[in-house]
N, C-alpha and C positions, 0 to 999 in steps of 0.2 A: 277768544278765538285761538286755535292752535297755530303754531309756527310752521306752516306748510306752504310751499310755493304753489301758487294757483295755476301755473303753466306747466311745470315739470313734475310736481308732486314730491319734490325733495322735502325731507323732514329731518328731525334730530336723529343722530345715531348714538349708540352707547359704546363706550370704550373704557380704558383704564388710565388713571394717572400712575406712572411708574416712577418710583423714587430711585435714588442712587443705590439704595440697598435692595432694589427690586421688589419693594412692597407695592402691591397693587390695590388701588381704591377706585371704585366706579366713578365715572364722570360722563358728561353728556356733551356731544359735539352738536351745537345748534347750526341750522342752515343759515347762510349769510343772506338774510332777507331785507328788502327795502320796499317801502310803499311808494308807488310811482303812478303818475297819471299818463295815459296814452291817448292820442287822438286817432280815431278810426274814421278815415275819410269816406269809406263806403256808406257808413251809417250816419255820418256827420255828427258824431258825439264823442265826448271824452269818457274814458273808463279808468277807474282807479283799481290797480291790481297790486297784490303783495307777491313780489317775484324775487327769486334768487338772483344774485348778481351774475351768475353764469347764464341765466335765462336772458338777461339784457343783451349779452353778446349774440345770442341766437336771434333775438328780436331785431338787432341791428343788421344781422346778416340776411334773414329771410323776410322780415317785415312783421308788423304786429298782427295783420289780418291772417297771414299764414300760420303764425305761432298760435293764435287763438283757435283757428280751425284744427290744428294738430292736437291741441290740448283737449278740445271737445271730443275728437275722435278717440283719444286715449282715456277719456272719462274723468279728467282732472277738473274741467270747467263745465258748468251747466249750460 
């Protein structure tokens, strides 16, 4: 499976390592993802999602149900 956040769609970015002599070599910035279980009280079930740590702050703020609803409307979650 690819390293993509299931709620926000964040994925790896490409950039450069820059040395002191300003030599540039390609590198990859991976998203900061964790696998986390969430309880959805409306459906009375647990769901395991691979989310970015920044998405955890959003979940704490608006709730898991609203975050999932928003992700489905944006097309990140089925």
